[in-house]
N, C-alpha and C positions, 0 to 999 in steps of 0.2 A: 600207370603212371609210375615210373620208377625214377627215383633221384639217384644221380650218380654221386657216389661217395667214395673216398679214398679206401675205405674198409675199416678205417679207425672208428673208435667209440666216438659218437658226435654229441656226447652229453646224455643221450637217452639209450645209446646202444643201437645195434642194428634192428632190434625188435622194435623200437620206437620209430626208425624209419619206414619199416614195413607197416606199422600201425597207421603212420601218416599217409602212405601211399594207398593203403586199403580203405582207410576212411575218406580220402579225397575221392576216389572211385565210387565208393557207396553213395556219397553226397551228390556227386555229379549224376550218377544214375537216378537217384531218387529225384532230384531236380527235373530230369528229363521226363520221368513217369509222371510227377505231379503236373508238369506243363501240358503234357499230352492229355491227361485226364481232365484238367481243368478247361483246355480247349474244347473238349466233347461236352463239358457241363455247361459252359457260357455260350455254346453255339447257338441255342434257341434264342438268346437275346440278341444276338448279332455282335456281341462283344469278343474279343479275343481274350486268352486267360490274362495277358498283360494289361490289357485295357481294364478288365474286370478287377484286377489287383489295385490299380489306381483308383478306380471309381469306389470300390469297396473301402479304401482307406479314407475317403471323404464321405461316406455314407452316414457316418456318425456325427459329422460336422466339419467344417473348414479346416483344412491343412495346408501349410506352405508346401512347396515342391520339395524343398530341402527336408522338411519334416517326414513327407512320404518316402522319400529316398531313404533316409535312416531307418524308417520303420521296415521297408522292404529290403533293405541291403543291396540296393542297386544304386547307379550313379543318378546324380541329379540331372545330368543331361538327357538320360533315358527317361526319367520321370517327366521331364520338361516337355519331350517329343510326344509323350502319350497324353499328357494334360492338354496340350494344344490340339491334338487330334480329338480329344473328347469334347472339348470346347467347340471346335468346328462342327462336330456332329450333334451338337446341342444337347449333350449329356452332362456336361458340366460348365461351370462358369467361373470367372475369376472375380473376386472381391478385394477391395482394399484392406490391407492388413494394419490396424491401428498400432501394432507393436513394432512394426518394421515398414517403412515407407516403401521400399523397392521390392520386397518379397510378398507379393499378392498371394491370397489365399484361394485355394481351389475349392469348389463347393459343387456338390452334385445338383443338377436341376430336377425338376418334377420327371421328366423324361429319363434321366439317369437314375433315379430312384426306382421308376418303373422296370428298368432294365435290371437293376439289383433283385427286385422281387421276383422277376422271371428266372433268374439263376437260382433263387432260393430253394425250390423243390429238387433241383438235381444235385445242388450242393449238400442239401440234407441227407438225400439218399447215398451219395458217395461217403459222407461221414458214417451214416449207419453201417454200410458194408465194410468200411475199414475198421471200425470199431469191432464188428463181429469177427473179422479176420484176425484181428490182434488180440481177440480174447476178452474184450470188454473194455469199458471206458478207462478203468484204472491202469490197464496195460497200455492203452493208447496214451494216456498222460505220461506214464513212464518213458515211453519211446519219445515223446515230445520233449520231455525234460532233458533226456539225453542230448538230443539235438541242440537244445538251448544251451547246455553246459559246453558243448563242443564249440558253438558260436562264441560264448563268452570267452572261453580260453584262447580261441584265435584272436579275438579283440585284444586280449591281454598280452599275448606274444607278439602281436604286430599291430600295435595300437594306431599307427600312422600310415596304414595301408587302407585307402578308401576303396569303397565298391565301385 
């Protein structure tokens, strides 16, 4: 992913442009690997990685579709499609939202909670393996914090760009 520039210093220099290109490619590659691994982990439950992400977001309690979208960093429309599918499959249900009449809350059903529990052992094993590969929980935490910092910085420099 190369960005066409005039060759002039664009505020951060050509090194900054290269860093942006390299980080974008690394994050896109990471996302692809995560989704492929999560699809394997969620397969026994019959969920896709995307369905699992949305269902997991409401496993701890009801959430609005917009709230889930913000949490996952994806569009509200994508979450809406997944939520509607989960409801049709009996894995989730909509409830009235006392705080907002039109924004219903998504909640996991008993069947949805069972699917989440079925994913649990594979998820835990993947976490264990990644932790070992990264050199322990502290290193895993550092890597996660670096990703969060990159995400925060992107939100700061482009606050009006929606996911």
